[in-house]
C-alpha positions as a printed NumPy array, in Angstrom:
array([[106.847, 102.175,  89.788],
       [105.724, 100.894,  93.26 ],
       [106.358, 104.489,  94.225],
       [104.509, 105.875,  91.929],
       [101.067, 103.333,  92.687],
       [101.501, 104.418,  96.151],
       [101.39 , 108.018,  95.859],
       [ 98.414, 107.203,  93.039],
       [ 96.574, 105.43 ,  96.257],
       [ 97.305, 108.406,  98.359],
       [ 95.987, 111.071,  96.299],
       [ 92.647, 108.752,  95.219],
       [ 92.278, 108.458,  99.037],
       [ 92.318, 112.007,  99.798],
       [ 90.025, 112.728,  97.245],
       [ 87.398, 109.915,  98.156],
       [ 87.571, 110.638, 101.597],
       [ 86.893, 114.211, 100.571],
       [ 85.053, 113.627,  97.497],
       [ 86.421, 115.791,  95.405],
       [ 87.447, 115.912,  92.03 ],
       [ 88.071, 119.653,  90.589],
       [ 87.712, 119.744,  87.119],
       [ 90.941, 116.883,  86.32 ],
       [ 92.829, 119.104,  89.135],
       [ 93.907, 117.627,  92.164],
       [ 93.261, 120.622,  94.074],
       [ 90.853, 120.149,  97.261],
       [ 89.384, 123.676,  98.203],
       [ 88.724, 123.673, 101.841],
       [ 86.686, 126.313, 104.22 ],
       [ 89.448, 126.787, 106.747],
       [ 87.989, 129.454, 108.213],
       [ 85.104, 127.206, 110.052],
       [ 88.335, 125.25 , 111.217],
       [ 90.069, 127.771, 112.973],
       [ 86.98 , 128.853, 114.571],
       [ 87.19 , 125.194, 115.831],
       [ 90.773, 125.226, 117.054],
       [ 91.475, 122.219, 113.993],
       [ 94.76 , 121.755, 112.812],
       [ 94.765, 122.256, 109.255],
       [ 97.224, 123.012, 106.549],
       [ 97.547, 125.829, 104.302],
       [ 97.138, 124.258, 101.28 ],
       [ 95.428, 121.049, 100.274],
       [ 96.783, 120.514,  97.144],
       [ 98.76 , 117.491,  96.523],
       [102.008, 117.498,  97.258],
       [102.415, 120.184,  99.64 ],
       [ 99.979, 118.845, 101.949],
       [102.099, 115.909, 102.556],
       [105.131, 118.232, 102.843],
       [102.962, 120.5  , 105.259],
       [101.941, 117.189, 107.253],
       [105.581, 116.31 , 107.154],
       [106.531, 119.375, 109.255],
       [103.688, 118.467, 111.611],
       [103.767, 114.248, 111.719],
       [107.235, 113.145, 109.953],
       [106.858, 109.775, 111.253],
       [104.013, 107.151, 111.808],
       [102.765, 105.87 , 115.754],
       [105.18 , 103.403, 115.305],
       [107.942, 105.706, 114.463],
       [108.463, 105.049, 110.821],
       [109.391, 107.689, 108.457],
       [106.89 , 108.47 , 105.828],
       [108.1  , 108.17 , 102.438],
       [107.881, 110.698,  99.774],
       [104.003, 110.013,  98.839],
       [103.311, 110.013, 102.669],
       [102.907, 106.899, 103.417],
       [105.53 , 104.705, 106.121],
       [104.536, 101.285, 104.084],
       [104.829, 100.057, 100.743],
       [101.791,  98.817,  98.366],
       [102.883,  95.782,  98.873],
       [102.756,  95.737, 102.073],
       [ 99.567,  97.076, 102.314],
       [ 98.149,  94.696,  99.643],
       [ 98.835,  91.729, 101.939],
       [ 96.915,  93.106, 104.9  ],
       [ 93.853,  91.331, 105.61 ],
       [ 92.152,  94.739, 106.876],
       [ 88.871,  93.348, 108.237],
       [ 90.845,  90.807, 110.551],
       [ 92.884,  93.495, 111.884],
       [ 91.77 ,  95.231, 115.354],
       [ 91.725,  99.361, 115.124],
       [ 94.938,  99.748, 117.154],
       [ 96.611,  97.687, 115.04 ],
       [ 95.016,  99.279, 111.62 ],
       [ 95.386, 102.629, 112.553],
       [ 99.423, 102.814, 111.978],
       [ 98.537, 102.257, 108.21 ],
       [ 96.951, 105.636, 108.038],
       [ 98.789, 107.779, 105.462],
       [100.72 , 111.093, 106.976],
       [ 98.054, 113.874, 106.451],
       [ 95.521, 112.004, 108.622],
       [ 98.41 , 111.805, 111.334],
       [ 98.983, 115.19 , 111.249],
       [ 95.68 , 116.595, 110.858],
       [ 93.228, 113.825, 112.412],
       [ 90.083, 116.131, 112.74 ],
       [ 91.067, 118.368, 109.662],
       [ 90.235, 115.01 , 107.469],
       [ 87.685, 113.886, 109.628],
       [ 85.221, 116.812, 109.543],
       [ 85.001, 115.891, 105.608],
       [ 83.887, 112.27 , 106.377],
       [ 80.5  , 112.427, 104.479],
       [ 77.83 , 112.991, 107.15 ],
       [ 75.909, 109.969, 106.478],
       [ 78.508, 107.461, 107.372],
       [ 75.983, 105.207, 104.814],
       [ 77.857, 107.511, 102.087],
       [ 81.114, 106.072, 102.226],
       [ 82.342, 104.66 ,  98.954],
       [ 83.043, 101.319, 100.809],
       [ 83.64 ,  99.533,  97.191],
       [ 86.165, 101.815,  96.216],
       [ 88.558, 102.318,  99.48 ],
       [ 92.034, 100.754, 100.007],
       [ 93.613,  99.738, 103.474],
       [ 94.947, 103.364, 103.75 ],
       [ 91.499, 105.224, 103.451],
       [ 90.052, 102.06 , 106.469],
       [ 93.305, 102.92 , 107.81 ],
       [ 93.122, 107.064, 108.198],
       [ 89.061, 106.319, 109.552],
       [ 90.502, 104.064, 112.098],
       [ 93.505, 106.094, 113.063],
       [ 90.776, 109.787, 113.188],
       [ 88.252, 107.612, 115.386],
       [ 91.466, 107.588, 118.006],
       [ 92.759, 110.501, 117.747],
       [ 91.055, 112.989, 116.94 ],
       [ 91.127, 115.905, 119.85 ],
       [ 87.032, 116.965, 118.644],
       [ 84.646, 114.726, 120.234],
       [ 82.123, 114.849, 117.236],
       [ 84.639, 114.363, 114.72 ],
       [ 86.102, 111.281, 117.043],
       [ 82.73 , 110.116, 117.267],
       [ 81.691, 110.208, 113.824],
       [ 84.876, 108.274, 112.592],
       [ 84.02 , 105.762, 115.079],
       [ 80.712, 105.172, 113.377],
       [ 82.256, 105.336, 110.206],
       [ 84.915, 102.8  , 110.933],
       [ 81.762, 100.492, 112.585],
       [ 79.953, 100.997, 109.218],
       [ 82.763,  99.7  , 107.103]])
């Protein structure tokens, strides 16, 4: 049951961060041509669970060396729920980011809302906030990194 909850959280995080819900499908449609021109590493497919398996090939462990589970998380839902996310420094919080963000920080960062004020803060869970923290530290594109830092500061 806990794994199911973790999977739902991961999928919701992905959907919320990309503002996508395609007719009840867990499909995320992305213009990969633009990302390729920018040299941004991106999965071939954003569909879950394919995106998790693609990310596992790029980043099988988090920054602490913890292996991601089948749902793309390195920590249990209980551990995540127990965190006082707003009290953690950014470099501590980043380790709770999911597998997709570890593998593709620039690709996910490109999909943050253009205006940080449009972030659905009330709907964001620990992993979503950790994802933004991770992107703000590890994105290679300076514009994406800066925007993610602005989003994180807004949160």
